[in-house]
C-alpha positions as CSV (number, residue, x, y, z in Angstrom):
1,X,24.3,10.9,-5.8
2,X,25.0,9.4,-9.3
3,X,21.6,9.6,-11.0
4,X,22.6,7.3,-13.8
5,X,23.5,4.6,-11.3
6,X,20.2,5.0,-9.5
7,X,18.4,4.8,-12.9
8,X,20.2,1.5,-13.5
9,X,19.2,0.2,-10.1
10,X,15.5,1.2,-10.8
11,X,15.4,-0.5,-14.2
12,X,17.0,-3.6,-12.7
13,X,14.4,-3.8,-9.9
14,X,11.7,-3.2,-12.4
15,X,12.9,-6.1,-14.6
16,X,12.9,-8.5,-11.6
17,X,9.7,-8.1,-9.5
18,X,9.0,-10.4,-6.6
19,X,5.7,-11.1,-4.9
20,X,5.0,-10.6,-1.3
21,X,7.3,-12.4,1.2
22,X,9.4,-13.5,-1.8
23,X,11.5,-10.4,-2.2
24,X,14.8,-12.2,-1.7
25,X,16.6,-10.7,-4.6
26,X,15.3,-7.2,-3.9
27,X,16.3,-7.5,-0.3
28,X,19.8,-8.6,-1.3
29,X,20.2,-5.5,-3.5
30,X,19.1,-3.2,-0.8
31,X,21.3,-4.9,1.9
32,X,24.3,-4.8,-0.4
33,X,23.8,-1.1,-1.1
34,X,23.5,-0.3,2.6
35,X,26.7,-2.1,3.4
36,X,28.5,-0.1,0.7
37,X,27.2,3.0,2.4
38,X,28.6,1.9,5.8
39,X,25.2,1.1,7.4
40,X,24.8,-1.6,10.0
41,X,22.5,-4.1,8.2
42,X,20.0,-6.6,9.6
43,X,18.4,-9.0,7.1
44,X,15.5,-11.4,7.3
45,X,13.3,-9.4,9.6
46,X,9.7,-10.6,9.2
47,X,10.8,-12.8,6.4
48,X,12.6,-10.8,3.8
49,X,12.7,-7.4,5.5
50,X,15.9,-5.4,5.8
51,X,16.9,-2.6,8.2
52,X,19.9,-0.4,8.0
53,X,21.2,1.7,10.8
54,X,23.5,4.7,10.5
55,X,24.6,6.4,13.7
56,X,26.0,9.9,14.0
57,X,26.2,10.4,17.8
58,X,23.3,11.5,20.0
59,X,20.2,12.9,18.5
60,X,16.8,12.0,17.1
61,X,16.0,8.7,15.5
62,X,14.4,8.8,12.0
63,X,12.9,5.8,10.3
64,X,12.6,5.9,6.5
65,X,10.4,3.2,5.0
66,X,10.0,1.7,1.6
67,X,8.0,-1.4,0.5
68,X,9.5,-3.9,-1.8
69,X,6.9,-6.3,-3.2
70,X,5.3,-6.5,-6.6
71,X,1.9,-7.6,-7.8
72,X,0.5,-10.6,-9.7
73,X,-0.2,-8.4,-12.7
74,X,1.1,-9.0,-16.3
75,X,2.9,-5.9,-17.4
76,X,1.7,-4.3,-20.6
77,X,3.8,-1.1,-20.7
78,X,6.1,-2.0,-23.5
79,X,9.0,-0.6,-21.7
80,X,12.5,-1.7,-22.7
81,X,13.1,-2.6,-19.1
82,X,9.7,-4.3,-18.6
83,X,9.2,-7.2,-16.2
84,X,10.9,-10.5,-17.1
85,X,8.8,-12.5,-14.7
86,X,5.6,-14.0,-16.2
87,X,2.5,-12.6,-14.5
88,X,4.4,-10.4,-12.0
89,X,5.2,-6.7,-12.3
90,X,5.9,-3.6,-10.2
91,X,2.5,-2.2,-11.2
92,X,2.3,-0.3,-7.9
93,X,5.7,1.3,-8.1
94,X,7.4,-0.2,-5.1
95,X,10.6,-0.5,-7.2
96,X,10.6,3.3,-7.3
97,X,10.2,3.3,-3.5
98,X,13.2,1.1,-3.0
99,X,15.3,3.2,-5.4
100,X,14.3,6.4,-3.5
101,X,15.3,4.9,-0.2
102,X,18.6,3.6,-1.5
103,X,19.4,7.0,-2.9
104,X,18.4,8.8,0.3
105,X,20.5,6.3,2.4
106,X,23.5,7.2,0.2
107,X,22.9,10.9,0.4
108,X,22.6,10.8,4.2
109,X,25.7,8.7,4.5
110,X,27.8,11.2,2.5
111,X,26.6,14.2,4.5
112,X,28.4,15.1,7.7
113,X,26.3,18.0,9.0
114,X,23.6,16.1,10.9
115,X,23.5,14.2,14.2
116,X,21.2,11.4,15.3
117,X,20.4,8.0,13.8
118,X,18.9,7.0,10.5
119,X,17.1,3.7,10.2
120,X,16.1,2.5,6.7
121,X,13.3,0.0,6.7
122,X,12.9,-2.1,3.5
123,X,9.6,-3.8,4.1
124,X,8.1,-6.9,2.5
125,X,4.5,-7.7,1.7
126,X,2.7,-4.4,1.7
127,X,0.3,-5.7,-0.9
128,X,-0.9,-8.3,1.6
129,X,-1.0,-5.6,4.4
130,X,1.1,-8.1,6.4
131,X,4.7,-7.0,6.0
132,X,4.8,-4.2,8.5
133,X,3.2,-6.4,11.2
134,X,5.6,-9.2,10.3
135,X,8.6,-7.0,10.9
136,X,7.1,-5.7,14.2
137,X,6.3,-9.2,15.4
138,X,9.9,-10.2,14.5
139,X,11.2,-7.6,16.9
140,X,12.1,-4.7,14.6
141,X,11.7,-2.1,17.3
142,X,14.0,-4.0,19.6
143,X,16.6,-4.7,17.0
144,X,17.1,-1.1,15.8
145,X,16.7,2.2,17.7
146,X,13.1,3.3,18.2
147,X,12.0,6.1,16.1
148,X,11.0,9.7,16.9
149,X,9.4,9.9,13.5
150,X,8.4,7.5,10.7
151,X,8.7,9.0,7.2
152,X,7.8,7.6,3.8
153,X,6.4,8.4,0.4
154,X,4.4,6.7,-2.4
155,X,4.6,7.2,-6.1
156,X,1.3,8.3,-7.6
157,X,-0.2,9.2,-11.0
158,X,0.2,12.9,-10.2
159,X,2.6,15.1,-12.3
160,X,6.3,14.4,-11.6
161,X,7.5,17.0,-9.2
162,X,4.3,17.4,-7.3
163,X,3.4,16.2,-3.8
164,X,0.2,15.3,-2.0
165,X,0.4,15.7,1.8
166,X,-2.7,15.4,4.0
167,X,-2.4,16.2,7.7
168,X,-4.6,13.9,9.7
169,X,-6.4,10.8,8.2
170,X,-5.1,10.4,4.6
171,X,-5.6,6.8,3.5
172,X,-8.4,4.5,4.4
173,X,-8.4,1.4,6.5
174,X,-8.8,-1.8,4.3
175,X,-10.2,-5.1,5.2
176,X,-10.3,-8.1,2.8
177,X,-12.8,-10.9,3.6
178,X,-13.2,-14.4,2.3
179,X,-16.8,-15.7,2.7
180,X,-17.6,-19.3,2.1
181,X,-21.3,-20.1,1.7
182,X,-22.2,-23.7,2.3
183,X,-25.0,-25.4,0.4
184,X,-25.9,-28.9,-0.6
185,X,-25.0,-29.8,-4.1
186,X,-26.6,-32.1,-6.7
187,X,-27.7,-32.4,-10.3
188,X,-28.7,-29.3,-12.1
189,X,-31.9,-31.0,-13.3
190,X,-33.1,-31.5,-9.8
191,X,-32.5,-28.3,-7.9
192,X,-35.3,-29.1,-5.4
193,X,-33.0,-31.7,-3.9
194,X,-30.3,-29.2,-3.2
195,X,-29.5,-26.0,-1.4
196,X,-28.0,-23.9,-4.1
197,X,-25.0,-21.8,-2.8
198,X,-24.8,-19.9,-6.1
199,X,-28.3,-18.5,-5.6
200,X,-27.5,-17.6,-2.0
201,X,-24.3,-15.9,-3.2
202,X,-26.2,-13.9,-5.8
203,X,-28.8,-12.7,-3.3
204,X,-26.0,-11.9,-0.8
205,X,-24.1,-9.8,-3.4
206,X,-27.2,-7.7,-4.1
207,X,-28.1,-7.3,-0.4
208,X,-24.5,-6.2,0.5
209,X,-25.0,-3.2,-1.8
210,X,-27.5,-1.8,0.7
211,X,-24.9,-1.4,3.5
212,X,-23.4,1.8,2.1
213,X,-26.6,3.2,0.7
214,X,-28.8,2.4,3.7
215,X,-26.7,1.9,6.8
216,X,-23.9,4.5,6.4
217,X,-24.6,8.1,6.9
218,X,-24.1,10.5,4.0
219,X,-21.5,12.4,6.1
220,X,-19.5,9.2,6.7
221,X,-17.3,7.2,4.2
222,X,-17.4,3.5,3.4
223,X,-16.8,1.4,0.3
224,X,-18.0,-2.3,0.0
225,X,-16.7,-4.1,-3.0
226,X,-17.4,-7.7,-4.0
227,X,-14.3,-8.5,-6.1
228,X,-14.9,-12.1,-6.9
229,X,-17.6,-14.7,-6.9
230,X,-16.3,-18.3,-7.2
231,X,-18.5,-21.4,-7.5
232,X,-19.1,-24.5,-9.5
233,X,-17.2,-26.6,-12.1
234,X,-19.8,-27.6,-14.7
235,X,-23.1,-26.3,-16.3
236,X,-25.3,-29.0,-14.8
237,X,-23.8,-29.4,-11.4
238,X,-25.0,-27.4,-8.4
239,X,-22.0,-27.1,-6.2
240,X,-21.7,-27.5,-2.4
241,X,-20.0,-24.1,-1.8
242,X,-19.7,-20.6,-3.2
243,X,-17.0,-18.1,-2.3
244,X,-17.2,-14.3,-2.2
245,X,-14.1,-12.1,-1.9
246,X,-14.9,-8.7,-0.4
247,X,-13.0,-5.5,0.3
248,X,-14.1,-2.7,2.5
249,X,-12.6,0.8,3.0
250,X,-13.4,3.1,5.9
251,X,-11.7,5.9,7.9
252,X,-13.6,5.8,11.2
253,X,-13.2,2.7,13.4
254,X,-16.8,2.9,14.4
255,X,-17.9,2.9,10.8
256,X,-15.6,-0.1,10.1
257,X,-17.2,-2.0,13.0
258,X,-20.7,-1.2,11.8
259,X,-19.9,-2.3,8.2
260,X,-18.3,-5.5,9.3
261,X,-21.3,-6.3,11.6
262,X,-23.7,-5.6,8.7
263,X,-21.8,-7.9,6.4
264,X,-21.9,-10.7,9.0
265,X,-25.6,-10.2,9.6
266,X,-26.5,-10.2,5.9
267,X,-24.4,-13.1,5.0
268,X,-25.7,-15.3,7.8
269,X,-29.3,-14.2,7.2
270,X,-29.3,-14.9,3.5
271,X,-27.9,-18.4,4.1
272,X,-30.5,-19.1,6.8
273,X,-33.3,-17.8,4.5
274,X,-32.3,-20.4,1.9
275,X,-32.1,-23.2,4.3
276,X,-28.3,-23.6,4.2
277,X,-27.0,-26.6,6.2
278,X,-24.7,-24.4,8.2
279,X,-23.6,-20.8,8.6
280,X,-21.1,-19.3,6.2
281,X,-17.5,-19.0,7.2
282,X,-16.4,-15.3,7.3
283,X,-12.6,-14.8,7.5
284,X,-10.7,-11.4,7.4
285,X,-7.6,-12.3,5.4
286,X,-5.9,-8.9,5.1
287,X,-6.3,-5.8,7.2
288,X,-4.6,-2.4,7.2
289,X,-5.4,0.5,9.5
290,X,-6.2,4.0,8.6
291,X,-3.1,5.9,7.7
292,X,-3.2,9.1,9.8
293,X,-0.5,11.7,9.4
294,X,0.4,13.4,12.7
295,X,-0.8,17.0,12.1
296,X,2.2,18.7,13.8
297,X,4.7,16.3,12.2
298,X,3.2,16.9,8.8
299,X,3.4,20.7,9.1
300,X,6.9,20.4,10.3
301,X,7.9,18.3,7.4
302,X,6.1,20.4,4.8
303,X,8.7,23.1,4.4
304,X,11.4,20.5,3.7
305,X,9.3,19.1,0.9
306,X,8.6,22.6,-0.4
307,X,12.3,23.3,-0.5
308,X,12.6,20.6,-3.1
309,X,9.6,21.1,-5.4
310,X,8.3,24.6,-4.4
311,X,5.4,25.6,-2.1
312,X,2.9,25.7,-5.0
313,X,3.5,22.0,-5.8
314,X,2.8,20.7,-2.3
315,X,-0.9,20.1,-2.3
316,X,-3.5,18.7,0.1
317,X,-5.5,15.9,-1.7
318,X,-7.7,15.2,1.4
319,X,-8.7,11.7,2.3
320,X,-8.2,9.1,-0.3
321,X,-9.5,5.5,-0.5
322,X,-6.1,3.9,-1.0
323,X,-4.6,1.9,1.8
324,X,-1.2,1.2,3.3
325,X,0.2,-0.8,6.2
326,X,3.0,1.7,7.1
327,X,0.9,3.0,9.9
328,X,1.6,-0.3,11.8
329,X,5.2,0.8,12.2
330,X,4.3,4.1,13.8
331,X,1.5,2.6,16.0
332,X,3.8,-0.2,17.3
333,X,6.5,2.2,18.3
334,X,4.3,5.1,19.5
335,X,6.0,7.4,16.9
336,X,4.2,10.1,14.8
337,X,4.1,9.4,11.0
338,X,4.3,11.7,8.0
339,X,3.6,10.0,4.6
340,X,3.0,11.7,1.3
341,X,2.3,11.1,-2.3
342,X,5.0,12.0,-4.9
343,X,4.0,12.4,-8.5
344,X,5.5,10.2,-11.2
345,X,3.5,10.9,-14.3
346,X,4.6,12.8,-17.4
347,X,3.9,16.5,-16.5
348,X,2.7,17.0,-20.1
349,X,-0.4,15.0,-19.3
350,X,-1.4,17.7,-16.8
351,X,-1.0,20.7,-19.0
352,X,-3.5,23.3,-17.7
353,X,-4.2,21.6,-14.4
354,X,-3.7,24.1,-11.5
355,X,-5.5,22.7,-8.5
356,X,-5.5,19.4,-6.7
357,X,-9.0,18.9,-8.1
358,X,-7.7,19.3,-11.6
359,X,-4.9,16.9,-10.9
360,X,-7.2,14.3,-9.5
361,X,-9.5,14.6,-12.5
362,X,-6.6,14.0,-14.9
363,X,-5.3,11.1,-12.7
364,X,-8.6,9.4,-13.0
365,X,-8.2,9.2,-16.8
366,X,-4.7,7.8,-17.0
367,X,-3.2,4.5,-16.0
368,X,-2.7,4.4,-12.2
369,X,-1.1,2.1,-9.7
370,X,-2.1,-1.6,-10.1
371,X,-2.9,-1.1,-13.8
372,X,-0.9,-3.3,-16.2
373,X,-0.1,-0.1,-18.1
374,X,1.1,1.9,-15.0
375,X,4.7,3.1,-14.8
376,X,6.2,6.3,-13.5
377,X,8.6,8.3,-15.7
378,X,12.1,7.7,-14.2
379,X,13.2,11.3,-15.0
380,X,12.7,13.3,-12.8
381,X,10.8,11.0,-10.5
382,X,13.9,9.2,-9.2
383,X,16.0,12.3,-8.4
384,X,13.0,14.2,-7.0
385,X,12.0,11.3,-4.7
386,X,15.6,11.0,-3.4
387,X,15.7,14.7,-2.7
388,X,12.3,14.9,-0.9
389,X,13.0,11.8,1.3
390,X,16.5,13.1,2.1
391,X,15.2,16.7,2.9
392,X,12.4,15.3,5.1
393,X,14.9,13.2,7.1
394,X,17.3,16.1,7.6
395,X,14.5,18.2,8.9
396,X,14.1,15.7,11.8
397,X,17.9,15.2,12.4
398,X,19.8,17.8,14.4
């Protein structure tokens, strides 16, 4: 594969980021590339999703997945190919994922020593944790051959050329909640005539902190974050409502249920204690399941990854609090999944790091995904990512 051509593709995608379910240009680039590689192409799945099918007789079916959407983040990298879209950038690295999958699609199309079917899945709206489900709901599994394995990779602030692969649970489930607290507004000089939702919200935020510290066992994992508190318009006006935006991360479905129940109990009780005119509205706006690598599939895939970067550079980072909706594709089709991290950071930043603990310590100090300063180094991240995705696919093709 022409690395200079892929580098141009990557820089073009980086310059033109598109938000979730708005990935029309990106989808067009992917679809055009697939056609040039002689894939059958289906566009508009789940909105802007694209699937490509390459058949080589009887044999296994392998799904390769990349997400396409960008974030509402203003880029501050100073790159010569920085985003040209105000307030939008590929701060998570999905442009790298698209580039990898395009490169792997071309490599597999040019090879003649495998049998089976390759399905490339270019997915929208991962950042909303809705794109995979949208493609499933739009009949993805009925419009392309069903997979025997789902494979994918995510760029990470690990040194370029290193891989993080965790058999079993790898990434946490994520739930994002919008909580609307109802009060009774009025003049700030006469609070006794109101039910102040700002005060209720403040008490609620503090009480929510006790869920993890007092209701989750020390040998279980949960994170409860209040990411936004929104209320009011003026100094001397007590508003009618206040809004809290929450995010929770868990691995165990039972812990998730317990945390969600605790949130509901606390929010309703704090409102009742303040004499709120009605119960708060609690809405789960985004939800992604735990990403669980099939243990046998991960171990089968590992040697293919090692063949590209070396055995010493395929590490097990354990469970991480990040989240992904790619699991939806595997669950909906009953297929095992293997998903891994691929480093995209300048290896010089990791001089002296020898273990995954060392790597994670350095990663915590440098810009990571979702930072306005985050960007992977194109060289060798692009070529390595194409090689690892291709090698993993070939392991599952006869």
